[in-house]
ZADREN-630087 format. One line per field, with one value per residue (C-alpha): residue number from 1; x, y, z. Coordinates in steps of 0.001 Angstrom, whole numbers, plus 500000, padded with zeros to 6 digits. Example, Ala and Ser with C-alpha at 12.3 -4.5 7.8 and 13.67 -1.06 7.14 Angstrom:
% ZADREN-630087
i: [1,2]
x: [512300,513670]
y: [495500,498940]
z: [507800,507140]
This chain:
% ZADREN-630087
i: [1,2,3,4,5,6,7,8,9,10,11,12,13,14,15,16,17,18,19,20,21,22,23,24,25,26,27,28,29,30,31,32,33,34,35,36,37,38,39,40,41,42,43,44,45,46,47,48,49,50,51,52,53,54,55,56,57,58,59,60,61,62,63,64,65,66,67,68,69,70,71,72,73,74,75,76,77,78,79,80,81,82,83,84,85,86,87,88,89,90,91,92,93,94,95,96,97,98,99,100,101,102,103,104,105,106,107,108,109,110,111,112,113,114,115,116,117,118,119,120,121,122,123,124,125,126,127,128,129,130,131,132,133,134,135,136,137,138,139,140,141,142,143,144,145,146,147,148,149,150,151,152,153,154,155,156,157,158,159,160,161,162,163,164,165,166,167,168,169,170,171,172,173,174,175,176,177,178,179,180,181,182,183,184,185,186,187,188,189,190,191,192,193,194,195,196,197,198,199,200,201,202,203,204,205,206,207,208,209,210,211,212,213,214,215,216,217,218,219,220,221,222,223,224,225,226,227,228,229,230,231,232,233,234,235,236,237,238,239,240,241,242,243,244,245,246,247,248,249,250,251,252,253,254,255,256,257,258,259,260,261,262,263,264,265,266,267,268,269,270,271,272,273,274,275,276,277,278,279,280,281,282,283,284,285,286,287,288,289,290,291,292,293,294,295,296,297,298,299,300,301,302,303,304,305,306,307,308,309,310]
x: [477604,479678,482547,486013,488007,492106,493446,495832,496744,494594,494028,491439,489378,487063,486022,485755,483574,481572,481051,479798,477020,476210,474244,476855,478194,481443,482588,485908,488737,491537,494489,498625,499238,499384,502658,504561,504136,504177,506846,506393,506467,503480,501786,498598,495896,495640,492948,491206,491205,489800,486893,485837,485702,483364,481298,481796,483392,485958,489350,492220,496147,498200,501800,501990,499400,501678,502786,499122,497376,495071,493913,494042,491599,489298,489014,487795,485038,483375,482828,483555,482135,484869,487819,488470,491903,493029,496309,496853,500544,501183,501040,498447,499470,497557,495830,494192,493668,491693,489260,486075,483968,484199,488318,490428,489455,491968,491844,495377,495861,497198,496064,497572,499482,501590,503091,503133,503716,503679,504004,501679,501016,504226,505943,503577,503809,507501,507921,505783,502604,499785,497372,497092,494078,492554,491877,490048,491589,490754,493905,496485,499691,501931,501718,499244,499248,495504,492781,491057,487658,487188,489240,489167,491486,492255,493624,497037,497365,500605,499081,499119,501453,500942,497856,496012,496026,495685,492116,491015,491282,490817,487335,487422,488452,486061,483130,484769,484854,480621,480338,482590,481073,477359,478421,479939,476932,475017,476999,477182,480420,484371,487184,490024,493719,496078,497650,501466,502854,502916,504088,506468,506473,506280,508325,508092,510190,512656,515061,517328,514761,514603,517789,517212,519868,520116,521720,518700,516022,513357,510352,512202,512963,508990,507801,510166,509023,505279,505966,507755,504785,504528,507100,510089,509622,512455,515250,517752,520283,520596,523538,523324,519980,518050,514976,512107,510187,506742,504961,506909,506797,508047,509376,510466,512932,516246,519261,522774,523703,524653,522233,520919,521656,518706,517807,515339,512877,509818,505988,505172,508411,511617,513170,515936,518411,518250,520268,517184,514654,514019,511996,509782,509601,506187,506206,508521,509477,512683,514293,512634,509878,506671,505562,505615,505186,508425,508573,508096,511220,513229,512204,513222,516320,516970,517836,518749,520016,522553,522847,522360,520671,522269]
y: [485852,482756,484358,483085,485798,486724,488957,489840,493378,495998,498007,494810,494553,497435,495029,491617,494127,495058,491756,490544,493436,492384,489634,488107,484666,484524,480900,480962,483656,482621,484136,484133,481957,483706,486171,486985,490551,492718,492989,489657,487819,485764,484707,486742,486530,489162,491608,489397,486507,488153,489943,486863,485381,487203,486891,482663,482595,479414,480433,478927,479785,477985,479693,478764,477908,476769,473743,473264,470891,469682,473378,473907,470818,472064,475849,474039,471852,474694,475984,479683,482157,484625,484911,488244,489260,491943,492655,488829,488880,485666,485164,483288,479761,478943,476135,478785,481187,479064,478150,480577,480533,484154,484020,486551,489602,492293,495210,497196,500939,502615,503641,500881,500313,503305,501390,497935,495593,495003,498834,501195,503657,504059,504998,507322,509219,508764,510017,512807,511819,514226,511668,508240,506045,501969,499742,496799,494067,490731,488207,486457,484650,487859,490462,493173,493209,491469,493226,496566,496241,499862,502391,505512,508307,510007,513249,512694,515769,517231,516260,512315,509087,505620,505129,507847,507765,504343,504342,506445,504430,501194,502082,503253,499899,498369,500446,499681,496270,495357,497562,495141,492214,493565,494303,490157,489441,491497,490488,494143,494927,493327,494667,496092,496118,498242,500677,500059,503504,504538,501178,501762,499490,499131,497102,495479,497342,497229,498620,499437,502456,503822,506159,509576,511534,515313,516414,515664,518504,519281,517910,514980,513894,514417,512303,509398,509973,509721,507002,504881,505257,502904,500277,500547,504074,506554,506724,509262,509824,512171,511706,508438,507838,506014,508319,507282,510249,510210,513523,516268,519367,521333,524671,526684,529194,529160,528426,529023,525795,522901,519682,518060,520502,521914,525804,526605,524655,525316,525074,522854,521235,521096,522839,521052,521933,520095,520033,522749,524726,522681,520175,521042,517670,517627,513839,511404,508127,507273,504092,501510,504703,505759,508264,511857,515290,516530,519183,516690,515513,518422,519462,515894,515768,518944,519962,522938,525169,524530,520029,517876,514920,512730]
z: [492025,493505,494034,496003,497740,498452,500153,502981,503581,505041,501492,500682,503991,501897,498957,500523,503304,500853,498946,502162,502193,498919,496638,496020,497662,499356,498846,500951,501799,500891,503008,503603,506630,510372,510739,513772,514506,517291,520140,521192,517709,518103,514764,514192,511706,508831,508548,505877,508539,510943,508777,507073,510808,511687,508862,509323,505896,505357,505476,503660,504390,501685,501969,498495,495882,492925,495239,496882,494683,497649,498360,494334,493990,496657,495147,492052,493943,494933,491319,491607,489391,490092,491870,493434,493997,496627,497948,498825,497717,495859,492330,490809,488961,485339,487297,489890,486583,484724,487449,487516,484754,484556,485477,488127,488928,490396,491475,491781,493264,490153,486988,484765,483421,485420,488692,488052,490831,494533,495864,493748,496222,497794,494380,493187,495947,496291,492236,493522,491350,492174,490951,490870,490753,491109,488213,488121,485588,484177,485137,483089,483593,484136,487093,486250,482923,482391,480420,481881,483285,484782,486632,487955,489157,492756,494002,495831,498186,499986,503425,501865,503173,501916,504708,503818,500289,501004,502748,499870,497162,499137,498731,495236,494329,496521,494615,491244,492009,492681,489403,487449,489032,487876,484488,484159,485086,482481,479918,478613,478222,478041,479058,477273,476767,478555,476569,475404,476307,479905,481652,484783,487909,491378,493152,496761,499104,501433,504256,501715,500769,504669,504598,504386,502536,503362,500309,498193,497817,500592,498092,497164,500854,502043,499323,500224,503745,503371,500605,503190,506068,508064,506194,505973,506945,506106,508900,510140,512835,515564,517606,518359,517514,515037,514126,511964,510028,510137,509322,507294,504809,502888,503603,500524,502244,501456,503919,504101,506288,505563,504754,507805,510123,512390,511056,513663,516818,517151,518947,515132,515088,513906,510361,508770,506000,503267,499318,498243,500714,503844,505788,508033,510896,512305,513442,514255,516375,518804,517838,520386,521430,520611,517546,519182,518069,516620,519391,522594,520265,520782,524187,525768,523751,523985,520362,519208,515898,514960,515752,513187,511274,509683]
């Protein structure tokens, strides 16, 4: 099948890699413009652009498909049979949705209609879900509302964060996409509408979500912390120092300390009182420093029982 691929985030890499390794003909890759990254803030290509270039595939980087008629006309001239969209980051206008013979096919990292929107993996974790999955849909003019071609569930473990869970879901979705393209070619199945019940949303993440409220139960904080990895990250303060929390676990022993108080410092990390139970901090990152074990942080900053995070 002649396909155009649209994607930007690392989540999209397995799907594009699978297409390059298949019998399908990838006519072009559309990704977002290079963005400033790293300490030097130099413009850097998306992972998808880098992968496409290693396969000598044409790359297009329009800031917006809604305002670039020249790019839309070029995409139409390629005569794609399908456009595959995975973590692209822009909404497709009707002029693009109408181009391919078989329409636009999207891989979404949730069991739709749950968690429609930009950050389904993050919100599934923050809401304490124990199961999520991937869905492949036929795109329409709305966000994540199209008919379902394929879906598969994936368990969420207590140790998962958005990076670990995202890696598994991206592989799952990549396999599902190839199954869907085969079915479309064979004409043996049609997609079915999404259920009307169970709709929920996963809006774009923002820095306003980052501050940790130690009055919350430990389980709530643990889910929030792992859902905000790697960005914007859950942040707290130790004295005058901003700290980003990366890896934690719930410690269900009761305590009599004020929320945020350090109740123990061990070789495994730092134990902190919460509104309910305690939170074991295993890995964290002080401002402008590397990610480190919490035990190293405790030693370097002389963390002691009775001190507190705020």
